[in-house]
C-alpha positions as CSV (number, residue, x, y, z in Angstrom):
1,M,83.3,125.9,113.4
2,H,83.4,123.9,110.2
3,N,86.9,123.2,108.7
4,Y,86.8,123.6,104.9
5,L,89.2,121.9,102.6
6,D,91.0,123.9,99.9
7,F,88.8,122.6,97.1
8,E,85.6,123.5,99.1
9,K,86.0,127.3,98.7
10,P,82.8,127.7,96.7
11,I,80.9,125.9,99.5
12,S,82.7,127.9,102.2
13,D,81.7,131.2,100.5
14,L,78.1,130.3,100.2
15,E,77.8,128.9,103.7
16,G,79.5,132.1,105.0
17,K,76.8,134.2,103.4
18,I,74.1,132.0,104.9
19,H,75.7,132.4,108.3
20,E,75.7,136.2,107.9
21,L,72.1,136.3,106.8
22,K,70.9,134.2,109.8
23,K,72.9,136.3,112.1
24,L,71.4,139.5,110.6
25,A,67.9,138.1,111.1
26,L,68.6,137.3,114.7
27,E,69.9,140.8,115.4
28,D,66.9,142.5,113.7
29,E,63.6,140.6,113.8
30,S,62.1,142.9,111.2
31,I,64.4,141.6,108.5
32,D,63.3,138.4,106.8
33,T,66.1,136.5,105.2
34,S,64.5,133.1,104.9
35,D,63.9,133.3,101.1
36,E,67.5,134.3,100.4
37,V,68.8,131.6,102.8
38,G,66.7,129.0,101.1
39,R,68.1,130.0,97.7
40,L,71.7,129.9,99.0
41,E,71.1,126.5,100.6
42,V,70.0,125.1,97.2
43,R,73.2,126.5,95.7
44,V,75.3,125.0,98.4
45,R,73.8,121.6,97.7
46,E,74.4,122.0,94.0
47,A,78.0,123.0,94.6
48,M,78.5,120.1,96.9
49,L,77.0,117.7,94.3
50,D,79.2,119.1,91.6
51,I,82.4,119.0,93.7
52,Y,82.0,115.7,95.4
53,S,80.9,113.9,92.2
54,K,84.3,114.3,90.7
55,L,86.8,114.2,93.6
56,N,90.3,113.0,92.5
57,A,92.5,110.7,94.6
58,W,94.3,113.6,96.4
59,Q,91.0,115.3,97.3
60,K,89.7,112.1,98.7
61,T,92.9,111.8,100.7
62,Q,92.1,115.3,102.2
63,V,88.6,114.2,103.0
64,A,89.8,111.0,104.6
65,R,92.1,113.1,106.9
66,H,89.5,115.7,107.7
67,P,89.9,116.6,111.4
68,Q,86.1,116.5,112.0
69,R,85.7,113.1,110.5
70,P,84.2,110.5,113.0
71,H,86.9,108.4,114.7
72,F,86.9,105.1,116.5
73,V,85.5,106.6,119.7
74,D,82.5,107.9,117.8
75,Y,81.8,104.5,116.2
76,S,82.3,102.6,119.4
77,A,80.0,104.8,121.3
78,A,77.2,104.5,118.7
79,L,77.6,100.9,117.6
80,F,78.6,98.9,120.6
81,E,77.0,98.3,124.0
82,E,78.9,97.4,127.1
83,F,82.3,98.2,125.5
84,T,85.0,97.1,128.0
85,P,88.4,98.4,126.9
86,L,91.5,96.2,127.6
87,A,94.9,97.8,128.1
88,G,98.5,96.8,127.8
89,D,100.4,94.2,125.9
90,R,101.5,92.3,129.0
91,K,105.1,92.8,127.9
92,F,106.0,96.5,127.9
93,S,103.2,99.0,128.2
94,E,99.9,100.4,127.0
95,D,99.5,102.0,123.6
96,A,96.6,104.4,123.2
97,A,96.7,104.5,119.4
98,I,95.0,101.1,119.3
99,Q,91.8,100.7,121.2
100,A,90.7,97.2,121.9
101,G,88.2,95.3,124.0
102,L,85.1,93.3,124.3
103,A,81.5,94.6,123.6
104,R,78.1,93.7,122.3
105,F,77.1,94.5,118.8
106,R,73.4,94.5,118.4
107,G,73.2,92.0,121.2
108,Q,76.0,89.7,120.0
109,P,79.3,89.4,122.0
110,V,82.2,90.6,119.9
111,A,85.8,91.7,120.1
112,V,86.6,95.2,118.9
113,I,89.9,96.7,117.7
114,G,90.5,100.0,116.1
115,Q,92.9,103.0,115.7
116,E,92.0,106.3,117.4
117,K,93.6,109.5,116.1
118,G,92.1,111.9,118.6
119,S,90.0,115.0,117.9
120,D,92.0,117.9,119.6
121,T,95.6,118.6,120.6
122,K,95.3,116.8,123.9
123,T,93.7,113.6,122.6
124,R,95.9,113.5,119.4
125,L,99.0,113.5,121.6
126,K,97.5,110.9,123.9
127,H,96.7,108.6,120.9
128,N,99.9,109.5,119.0
129,F,97.7,110.6,116.0
130,G,96.6,107.0,115.5
131,S,100.1,105.7,114.8
132,A,100.6,102.6,117.0
133,R,103.9,101.4,118.6
134,P,104.7,97.6,118.9
135,E,102.8,97.3,122.2
136,G,99.7,98.5,120.4
137,Y,99.9,95.6,117.9
138,R,100.8,93.1,120.7
139,K,97.7,94.3,122.6
140,A,95.7,93.6,119.4
141,I,97.2,90.1,119.2
142,R,96.2,89.5,122.8
143,V,92.6,90.5,122.1
144,L,92.5,88.4,118.9
145,E,93.7,85.3,120.8
146,M,91.0,85.9,123.3
147,A,88.4,86.2,120.6
148,D,89.5,82.9,119.0
149,R,89.5,81.2,122.4
150,F,86.0,82.3,123.3
151,D,84.6,82.1,119.7
152,L,83.9,85.9,119.4
153,P,83.6,87.6,116.0
154,V,86.1,90.4,115.5
155,I,85.2,93.9,114.3
156,T,88.1,96.2,113.3
157,L,88.0,99.9,112.4
158,I,91.0,101.2,110.6
159,D,92.2,104.8,110.6
160,T,95.9,105.4,110.7
161,A,98.5,107.0,108.5
162,G,100.8,104.1,109.4
163,A,102.6,102.5,112.3
164,Y,104.9,104.8,114.4
165,P,108.4,104.9,112.8
166,G,110.3,106.1,115.8
167,V,113.6,104.7,117.1
168,G,112.0,103.2,120.2
169,A,109.3,101.5,118.2
170,E,111.9,99.9,115.9
171,E,114.1,98.9,118.9
172,R,111.1,97.1,120.4
173,G,110.3,95.1,117.2
174,Q,107.8,97.2,115.2
175,A,108.0,95.1,112.1
176,E,107.8,91.8,114.0
177,A,104.7,93.0,115.9
178,I,102.9,94.0,112.7
179,A,103.8,90.7,111.1
180,R,102.6,88.7,114.1
181,S,99.3,90.6,114.2
182,T,98.8,90.0,110.5
183,E,99.6,86.3,111.0
184,M,97.1,86.1,113.9
185,C,94.4,87.6,111.8
186,L,95.0,85.0,109.1
187,N,94.9,82.1,111.6
188,L,91.8,83.1,113.5
189,R,88.9,80.7,113.2
190,V,86.2,83.4,113.9
191,P,85.0,86.0,111.4
192,I,86.9,89.3,111.1
193,I,85.0,92.2,109.6
194,S,87.2,95.2,108.9
195,V,86.2,98.7,107.8
196,V,88.6,101.5,106.7
197,V,86.9,104.6,108.1
198,G,89.6,107.1,107.3
199,E,93.2,106.4,106.3
200,G,94.4,102.8,105.9
201,G,98.2,103.3,105.9
202,S,100.6,100.5,105.1
203,G,101.4,97.6,107.5
204,G,100.0,99.7,110.4
205,A,96.6,99.2,108.8
206,I,96.9,95.6,107.4
207,A,98.0,94.4,110.8
208,I,94.3,94.6,112.0
209,A,92.6,94.7,108.6
210,T,93.3,91.2,107.3
211,G,89.6,90.3,107.5
212,N,87.1,87.9,105.9
213,R,85.4,91.0,104.7
214,V,87.0,94.4,104.2
215,Y,85.0,97.5,103.5
216,M,85.9,101.2,102.9
217,L,84.0,104.3,103.4
218,E,83.4,106.1,100.1
219,H,86.0,108.8,100.7
220,S,88.5,106.8,102.7
221,I,91.9,105.7,101.3
222,Y,94.0,102.5,101.7
223,S,97.6,102.3,100.6
224,V,101.0,100.7,101.0
225,I,102.5,104.2,101.8
226,S,101.2,107.7,102.1
227,P,101.1,109.8,98.9
228,E,103.8,112.1,100.4
229,G,106.0,109.2,101.2
230,A,105.6,107.7,97.8
231,A,106.4,111.0,96.1
232,S,109.5,111.4,98.3
233,I,110.8,107.9,97.2
234,L,109.9,108.1,93.6
235,W,110.7,111.7,92.8
236,R,112.5,112.9,95.9
237,D,109.8,115.6,96.0
238,P,106.9,115.3,98.6
239,T,105.1,118.2,96.9
240,R,104.2,115.7,94.1
241,A,101.9,113.9,96.5
242,K,98.8,114.7,94.4
243,E,100.4,112.9,91.4
244,A,101.5,110.0,93.6
245,A,98.0,109.6,95.0
246,T,96.5,109.3,91.5
247,N,99.0,106.7,90.4
248,M,98.8,104.6,93.5
249,K,95.2,103.6,93.1
250,I,94.3,104.3,96.8
251,T,90.6,105.2,96.6
252,A,87.7,102.9,97.5
253,E,86.6,102.7,93.8
254,D,90.1,101.7,92.7
255,L,90.5,99.0,95.4
256,K,87.0,97.5,94.8
257,S,87.8,97.2,91.1
258,L,91.1,95.4,92.0
259,G,89.4,93.0,94.3
260,V,91.3,94.2,97.4
261,I,88.1,95.2,99.3
262,D,84.6,93.7,99.3
263,G,82.4,96.8,99.3
264,I,82.1,100.5,99.6
265,I,80.0,102.3,102.3
266,P,78.4,105.5,100.9
267,E,79.1,108.7,102.7
268,P,76.7,111.7,103.2
269,L,77.1,114.5,100.7
270,G,80.2,116.5,101.7
271,G,81.8,113.6,103.5
272,A,81.3,111.6,106.7
273,H,82.0,114.7,108.9
274,R,78.9,116.4,107.6
275,D,76.6,113.7,109.0
276,P,78.5,111.3,111.3
277,S,75.4,109.6,112.7
278,S,74.1,108.5,109.3
279,V,77.5,107.1,108.2
280,I,78.0,105.3,111.5
281,A,74.6,103.7,111.2
282,A,75.3,102.6,107.6
283,T,78.6,101.1,108.8
284,G,76.8,99.2,111.5
285,D,74.3,97.8,108.9
286,V,77.2,96.6,106.6
287,I,79.0,95.0,109.6
288,A,75.8,93.2,110.7
289,N,75.1,91.9,107.1
290,A,78.7,90.7,106.8
291,L,78.6,88.8,110.1
292,G,75.4,87.2,109.0
293,E,77.2,85.6,106.1
294,F,79.2,83.4,108.5
295,S,76.3,82.2,110.6
296,G,76.3,78.4,110.5
297,R,79.8,78.1,109.1
298,S,82.4,76.0,110.9
299,R,85.5,77.6,112.4
300,D,87.7,75.9,109.8
301,Q,85.5,77.2,107.0
302,I,85.8,80.7,108.3
303,R,89.6,80.5,108.4
304,S,89.7,79.0,104.9
305,D,87.4,81.7,103.5
306,R,89.8,84.4,104.7
307,R,92.9,82.6,103.4
308,Q,91.3,82.1,100.0
309,K,90.2,85.7,99.8
310,Y,93.8,86.9,100.1
311,L,95.2,84.2,97.8
312,A,92.8,85.3,95.1
313,I,93.7,89.0,95.1
314,G,95.3,90.0,91.8
315,R,94.8,86.6,90.1
316,N,91.9,87.7,87.8
317,L,93.2,91.0,86.7
């Protein structure tokens, strides 16, 4: 069953009629609904083109959070061979919100790190809705250190509303763990290619997204705080999240124009959840091209490239 967003009502109505016509044709073979179904499908496409050509920042936020949007497990299954997950931070425990391990990407050995939100109630609880605790970031640090030691490129997939803000997480050094993970990304002497595939929320995202190249899916978002959180702070009114989203410049187009990201990966019409396989394949091609840029560069050049990238942000505005 497809989940429709509130601004997709015209699409929902049309696709509902298509479903009814197809069901009617199955129940009574003497009824031919193919012509009407064809006309309605054309109207669906026209409606989707119209709606998705002018999404505002809040609507893009809704698309980025769509429950059927492909998550880390979908990307890892399609893009990586021999993925071997690594668990635990060797200090406290395992954190399932961050998935990390070693794999092969188109034959090349790589380290992989990403946030997993889960796709149903059971998996969302298991992965804490993609919000990592300190042990998740310390696990990421462990894998980053391993990648540097064995000269493995790093691929990170970002999809989190932010790091977990619970009391236990703060007691165990959440801020310190995020800072150490960010520092480790900056100091690595192997390429890091990062892709925001859904939400890129605050320090919880930047902790594994400080890459040589950072890309965003067309309808993903990347921000220092959620629109609801910003509205609560600025106006003490979380219902003004739509206004906050617009002012925060959180869309891929905004961040590309500001020089924060390096490129935008187009999504299928209607969002990544409409055709996961095509957007995952496109993401793989972008990652492969980005890794190719660093072929033949020395380890010190790779680290310098990353540092210069972040020093340059905001200087030419």
